[in-house]
Steps between C-alpha positions, in 0.01 A plus 500: 500500500765773482394829644465803253531835665251700286306797610197299614701294747698820618156669561381211716820505703502880542132486603600244759788728619264794523255303720777385727663831558166676527391251767826529691505890490318721740345691212487443118369722227406344163703635204451391146445135581781496756513677845688764692563338839622632842613326805732751665770724348763230545303191415585287191125487440492879437501496125298506173432157341316342216505772244505442128217259422176710550575837342741778558463728807437867429717789618234616748479160666884485525507854641266390782698191566824683518363759732353239733830319527679824554257577788578165649871548476572227248654493150277363215636164399344337198558131401436478132498177295695505174180356341287790614382765262814689395320833521520481880882490515524793269238684710686425829846600368347811352378588858846465650500132603843336494586142454666357815486128470334190346336178647428179322167308498535126455237243463430121495216256468415371845550123539532244776868511623685231692571574861861627561720269705624651825270805505154489655248748367174571691239779483569724795240494769358822644717457805816475275449839322761678707751225436418520132542880491832473680663246266368682196623846625844336582524368158402821324730712722800296385445445131718309258744738324458341152339701224403862466502690838149610610424877478322466839615434844228452766537477885411185671178633660389636159554148339308332794209736449486440131507129514232499779298720252545211248350254737206737577448523131441114477856360460547151647813456701733197487787414737806279402675297770838318492536252776214667687657845478322776315717561186285715281157627408289593193150610406253455213173670399251367258277722293330451165691181426832670567726364779708796623816383674511812717845447653734245635806530722750260659681560822864567417623197696290268281581627163614273215315209662189475272265713707391728226445218261288315763288804568450544130399142446251514789331810365487362140329194622247699706441736210425202274265350755315827528449522110740771415617492137811714556741578791698822481793637701685835481877515531780746466680459169786243519441424859541164677118493538457521123754224444333281747152528355632453146665180609160398629327554162401866504539700185556874468155657390576877503677775673365789701673840478518683833441879443512758778400862526 
């Protein structure tokens, strides 16, 4: 059945995102159905997520959030779905938030996938966490240049800390090997029937060899076995990652606007 990205589905996905970022952050404050999260002034987890599906935040709440972020030395970054209550976008821009970027949310129905030839995928053991972190950080640190450039640039240690936080939040880690050599890594978190594909990266030396597709197939099969009814992934617009997941059956569901103050 073809996916329809209505407000009900978007609300489920944004609730899962709120749960994930809140669990990975060092502190999270509920805000109108979403959460204002903090994990250090330079962390990609320091942001406001999930707004737009359970009321509109009031000015006093936003005043407190903005003051708290200022005390912590971080800008307030809001990720707002284009299916959210439009009053929120008007409220934020009226308070001086500026649009800096977009990100796309894509989805697919989980299903058993054939194993990829030439790429071995296994769930990483506890003793392989450091190797998993290293290959994922290497991949993220040398991104493909296709698509819209990111508005963010994180140091290696910040990326490593953030992806470890994702593991602490319940993400399962996967390692890809080509000829016995670690070639890539990925992760997935399951919540409320939503399989969140929480990141994947290929070592530069192994790109264009099917590693990403193999990691995707393994997670879709595991999501199906776990009873998830939708798998979601977030990509930069027009990126190689978006092209790859669309080749593997994912459809664009909605876009998030990134607003910063």
